[in-house]
VOGU-3710 file (C-alpha; in Angstrom, 3 decimals, decimal comma):
1> meiqsafrff> 40,358/157,533/74,088  38,039/156,658/71,222  39,256/156,942/67,638  36,420/159,336/66,947  37,859/161,905/69,386  39,092/165,299/68,246  42,771/164,432/68,571  43,576/161,205/66,787  47,325/161,004/67,059  49,686/158,080/67,592
11> pcllalgfsl> 49,545/158,134/71,375  45,774/158,051/71,136  45,359/155,437/68,439  47,317/152,569/69,874  48,599/153,464/73,296  45,249/154,734/74,427  43,177/152,233/72,468  40,138/152,733/70,320  36,865/151,066/69,507  35,899/149,282/66,340
21> pagapstppl> 32,962/150,114/64,117  30,125/147,664/63,730  30,782/145,079/61,063  34,524/144,790/61,652  36,055/141,746/59,966  35,809/138,535/61,979  39,174/137,027/60,976  41,625/139,924/60,525  45,401/139,549/60,592  47,232/139,396/63,906
31> rasaaielrl> 49,899/141,778/62,555  49,499/144,906/60,450  51,685/147,721/59,183  50,771/151,235/58,130  52,620/154,476/57,484  51,907/158,135/56,807  54,012/161,023/55,529  53,666/164,550/56,853  54,803/167,719/55,065  56,116/170,020/57,782
41> napadaafpl> 56,699/173,767/57,705  60,077/173,624/59,445  63,566/172,417/58,624  64,139/168,741/59,443  66,480/169,442/62,381  63,892/171,743/63,959  60,884/169,480/63,310  62,489/166,236/64,502  62,409/166,944/68,293  58,611/167,336/68,117
51> fgpvresewa> 58,367/163,542/67,736  60,244/162,769/70,956  58,309/161,813/74,090  58,753/165,232/75,732  57,984/167,559/72,837  55,037/165,582/71,436  52,727/167,321/73,904  53,243/170,530/71,899  51,059/169,107/69,120  49,135/166,296/70,820
61> ptwspqwiyp> 47,491/167,884/73,870  46,301/164,568/75,311  49,866/163,202/75,373  50,773/162,851/79,047  53,432/160,199/79,695  54,356/159,144/83,224  58,128/158,849/83,419  59,918/155,762/84,685  63,382/156,397/83,211  64,886/158,883/83,298
71> peprqspdga> 63,001/160,243/86,307  62,860/163,721/84,748  61,286/164,001/81,275  64,050/163,947/78,667  64,541/162,800/75,099  68,094/161,813/74,366  70,107/158,932/72,915  70,074/157,404/76,426  66,498/156,281/75,737  63,397/156,537/77,864
81> vfttaspigl> 60,756/154,346/79,502  57,329/155,732/80,344  53,684/154,751/80,577  50,428/156,143/79,260  46,916/155,359/80,464  43,866/154,517/78,385  40,349/153,232/78,937  41,564/149,693/78,167  44,665/149,771/80,349  48,198/150,932/80,893
91> stwvmtlydp> 50,743/151,002/78,042  54,464/150,783/78,622  56,604/152,642/76,094  60,314/152,154/75,460  62,058/154,728/73,292  64,564/152,361/71,721  66,294/154,896/69,480  66,650/158,676/69,570  69,115/159,740/66,879  69,061/163,522/66,292
101> enriveyvnf> 71,900/163,340/63,754  69,867/161,078/61,436  66,522/162,383/62,767  65,129/158,950/63,696  63,113/158,082/66,791  61,747/154,609/67,479  59,455/153,214/70,143  58,057/149,901/71,297  54,696/150,149/73,010  53,293/147,213/75,008
111> mpghrvtqis> 49,667/146,893/76,142  49,561/143,660/78,185  46,964/141,270/76,826  46,203/143,517/73,854  49,046/144,421/71,488  52,675/145,320/70,893  53,428/148,242/68,602  56,679/149,248/66,954  56,812/152,873/65,838  59,482/154,505/63,692
121> iivrpetaat> 59,591/158,188/62,783  62,139/159,527/60,316  62,288/163,234/59,494  64,138/164,234/56,332  64,699/167,588/54,638  62,430/168,539/51,773  63,759/172,077/51,242  65,854/174,364/53,434  62,660/175,455/55,217  60,472/172,317/55,080
131> siarvsyrvt> 60,685/168,635/55,909  58,897/165,313/55,524  58,187/163,049/58,497  57,482/159,386/57,789  55,609/157,728/60,649  55,501/153,928/60,439  53,651/151,530/62,710  53,835/147,739/62,958  51,151/146,395/65,294  50,861/142,831/66,590
141> alssedaatv> 47,702/141,660/68,351  48,239/139,592/71,492  44,729/138,167/71,495  42,136/137,186/68,970  39,902/139,925/70,401  42,481/142,545/69,436  43,062/141,165/65,940  40,069/143,145/64,636  41,486/146,313/66,230  44,795/145,723/64,431
151> ahfekefpde> 43,033/145,225/61,092  40,974/148,363/61,667  44,119/150,326/62,478  45,839/149,196/59,259  42,874/150,367/57,201  42,213/153,662/59,016  45,670/154,956/60,020  46,514/156,453/56,591  43,463/158,710/56,984  45,114/160,230/60,074
161> aphwqnavna> 47,854/161,985/58,056  45,961/165,295/57,684  45,210/165,419/61,434  48,844/164,798/62,375  50,184/167,184/59,742  47,834/169,996/60,788  48,600/169,508/64,478  52,384/169,444/64,048  52,321/172,429/61,687  50,130/174,341/64,147
171> aisransspd> 52,744/173,717/66,861  55,450/174,918/64,480  53,400/178,016/63,693  52,866/178,757/67,397  56,599/178,394/68,020  57,388/180,660/65,068  55,058/183,352/66,370  56,489/183,245/69,890  58,812/186,057/70,995  61,672/183,527/71,161
181> sksgvitvkp> 61,500/182,622/67,452  64,161/183,922/65,092  63,857/184,550/61,360  60,638/182,556/60,974  62,317/179,259/61,885  60,994/177,139/64,707  63,089/177,513/67,821  64,588/174,212/68,905  64,104/173,832/72,628  66,533/171,750/74,681
191> n> 65,669/168,074/74,776
//
């Protein structure tokens, strides 16, 4: 999926690949880091599951992992291994940490011949009814051809915060307006 597409979320940016604009730097770094913070309209415990590999599809409609382990889609402390497809190839994802108590989920994403990405998402309370999600990426290029992509990502990823925030809050709003919601708080579905 191209970065210019309508849904520019973390599975799309790195796992699915993106193109570079003309005039990209010729000698960018092989490793880059970038982070965004999202203000969410749900308590931290309710918002956190939306960043697991199963629930992400509620706010990122192009998210469609193919499960390797466990065979049935699940997000739990037991971890998960799955793949996603993109125009430049298959990505293998390993959910290395899923800690609901501390509201931390971490992934390693590997695109053979292109890049390795470490992703960490921490959701913390802001108020009783709102939370902040910090989404951090560390991307390492595996080829000189992908070094420019990594540099582009580092520069452009912070601009994605409004897209992510709006998408996650829209999912929260949909959940709050469903018949299953209680007292205006997002219903936490089983993982």
